[in-house]
C-alpha positions in Angstrom: 0.0 0.0 0.0 2.9 2.3 0.8 4.2 1.7 -2.7 1.0 2.7 -4.3 0.7 5.9 -2.3 4.4 6.7 -3.0 3.9 6.1 -6.7 0.8 8.2 -6.8 2.6 11.1 -4.9 5.6 10.8 -7.2 3.4 11.0 -10.3 1.4 13.9 -8.9 4.5 15.9 -7.9 6.3 15.3 -11.2 3.1 15.8 -13.2 2.5 19.3 -11.8 6.0 20.5 -12.3 7.4 22.9 -15.0 8.2 19.9 -17.2 4.7 19.8 -18.6 4.1 23.4 -19.6 1.2 24.0 -22.0 2.1 24.3 -25.7 2.8 27.9 -26.7 2.2 28.6 -30.4 5.1 30.3 -32.3 5.0 32.3 -35.5 3.2 30.3 -38.2 5.6 28.5 -40.5 5.7 29.6 -44.1 4.6 27.0 -46.6 7.4 27.0 -49.1 5.1 25.5 -51.7 3.1 28.7 -51.7 6.1 30.9 -52.4 6.3 32.0 -56.1 8.8 30.4 -58.4 10.9 32.7 -60.6 12.9 31.8 -63.6 15.7 34.1 -64.8 16.6 33.4 -68.5 20.1 33.6 -69.8 20.2 33.1 -73.6 23.9 33.8 -73.8 23.2 35.8 -77.0 23.6 39.4 -78.0 20.5 41.5 -77.8 19.5 44.5 -80.1 17.6 47.7 -79.3 14.3 46.0 -80.1 14.8 43.2 -77.6 15.6 40.5 -80.2 18.5 38.1 -79.6 20.9 37.3 -82.5 22.5 33.9 -83.3 25.0 33.4 -86.1 24.1 30.4 -88.2 27.0 28.0 -88.9 27.3 27.8 -92.7 29.7 24.9 -92.4 27.1 22.6 -90.7 23.5 21.5 -91.2 22.6 22.5 -87.6 23.8 25.3 -85.4 23.9 24.2 -81.8 23.4 26.7 -79.0 22.7 26.2 -75.3 20.0 28.4 -73.7 20.3 28.6 -69.9 18.7 30.2 -66.9 18.1 29.8 -63.1 15.1 28.8 -61.1 14.5 30.3 -57.6 11.9 30.1 -54.9 12.1 32.8 -52.2 15.6 33.7 -53.5 16.9 30.2 -53.1 17.9 27.9 -56.0 15.2 25.3 -56.7 16.3 21.8 -57.6 14.4 19.4 -59.9 12.0 21.9 -61.3 10.7 21.2 -64.8 10.7 24.0 -67.4 9.1 23.4 -70.8 10.3 24.9 -74.1 8.6 25.5 -77.5 9.9 27.0 -80.7 8.0 28.4 -83.7 10.3 26.5 -86.1 10.9 22.9 -87.0 12.2 21.0 -90.0 11.4 17.7 -91.7 13.8 14.9 -92.0 14.5 13.1 -95.3 14.4 9.4 -95.9 18.0 8.8 -94.7 19.1 9.9 -91.2 22.8 9.1 -92.0 25.0 6.0 -92.2 27.1 3.7 -90.1 30.4 2.4 -91.4 31.2 -0.9 -89.8 34.9 -1.2 -89.2 37.2 -3.4 -87.1 40.9 -3.5 -86.2 42.6 -6.5 -87.8 45.5 -8.4 -86.4 48.0 -6.1 -88.1 46.6 -3.0 -86.3 44.9 -1.7 -89.4 41.2 -0.5 -89.5 39.3 -2.4 -92.1 35.9 -1.2 -93.4 33.4 -4.1 -93.8 30.3 -2.3 -95.1 28.1 0.8 -94.8 24.7 0.6 -93.3 22.2 3.4 -94.1 19.8 4.4 -91.4 16.5 4.9 -93.3 12.8 5.1 -92.7 12.6 8.6 -91.2 11.1 10.4 -94.2 8.7 13.1 -93.2 9.5 13.1 -89.4 9.2 16.5 -87.8 12.2 17.7 -85.9 11.8 20.6 -83.4 14.6 23.2 -83.1 14.5 23.1 -79.3 14.5 20.4 -76.7 11.0 20.0 -75.1 11.8 20.2 -71.4 14.6 20.5 -68.9 15.0 20.1 -65.1 17.0 22.4 -62.8 20.0 21.1 -61.1 21.1 21.6 -57.4 22.2 25.1 -58.2 18.8 25.9 -59.8 20.4 26.0 -63.3 18.3 25.0 -66.3 19.6 24.3 -69.8 18.2 23.3 -73.2 19.6 23.0 -76.6 18.4 25.2 -79.5 19.4 23.9 -82.9 18.1 25.7 -86.0 19.2 24.4 -89.4 21.0 26.2 -92.2 17.9 26.9 -94.3 16.4 29.0 -91.5 19.0 31.7 -91.9 17.5 35.2 -91.7 14.3 33.9 -90.0 13.1 35.1 -86.6 12.3 32.3 -84.3 9.9 32.6 -81.4 11.0 30.6 -78.3 8.6 30.2 -75.4 9.7 29.0 -72.0 6.9 28.0 -69.6 6.3 26.3 -66.3 3.7 25.8 -63.7 3.8 27.6 -60.3 2.9 26.1 -57.0 -0.9 26.4 -57.6 -0.6 25.1 -61.2 -0.7 28.6 -62.6 0.9 28.7 -66.0 3.7 31.1 -66.3 5.2 31.7 -69.7 7.8 34.0 -71.3 8.4 34.3 -75.1 11.5 35.8 -76.7 12.8 36.1 -80.2 16.0 34.9 -81.8 17.1 36.3 -85.2 19.1 33.8 -87.2 21.9 35.8 -88.8 
């Protein structure tokens, strides 16, 4: 009986101490998913007085490759694994032959020997966009996509649209123009 009374008193004394203070609410936490996402574009191209970017077309190659970049932020902090979509007003059609593969091997005398050439066919009429469709930000918030107009588009003005969805699925888009010189 003494043990029961002693246990009850111990529980009562400890239970009424400062250890069990009532919960005091603090400032409400900010839900980071409700903070707006911002994307800062870096085309790495010269811009004219009209706000048009300029890209020199490589006359020595069928396609001119150029990387478009930018950074994604939420509340000033880089945002990782954020998907950004890209569209271009221009595309081109592929002919029947994509290219060819030359099968070679190194013989026992250390000389490369060509066996045959295989043509990659069956692509006639396939539409090829001039920009990659989507990209994801890395741990620094950096996004990149490749823009690759072809030689026949020289002197055209291409409209490029970058778009993404904010935290509440609000569509945010930005279009800019690239003159192919």
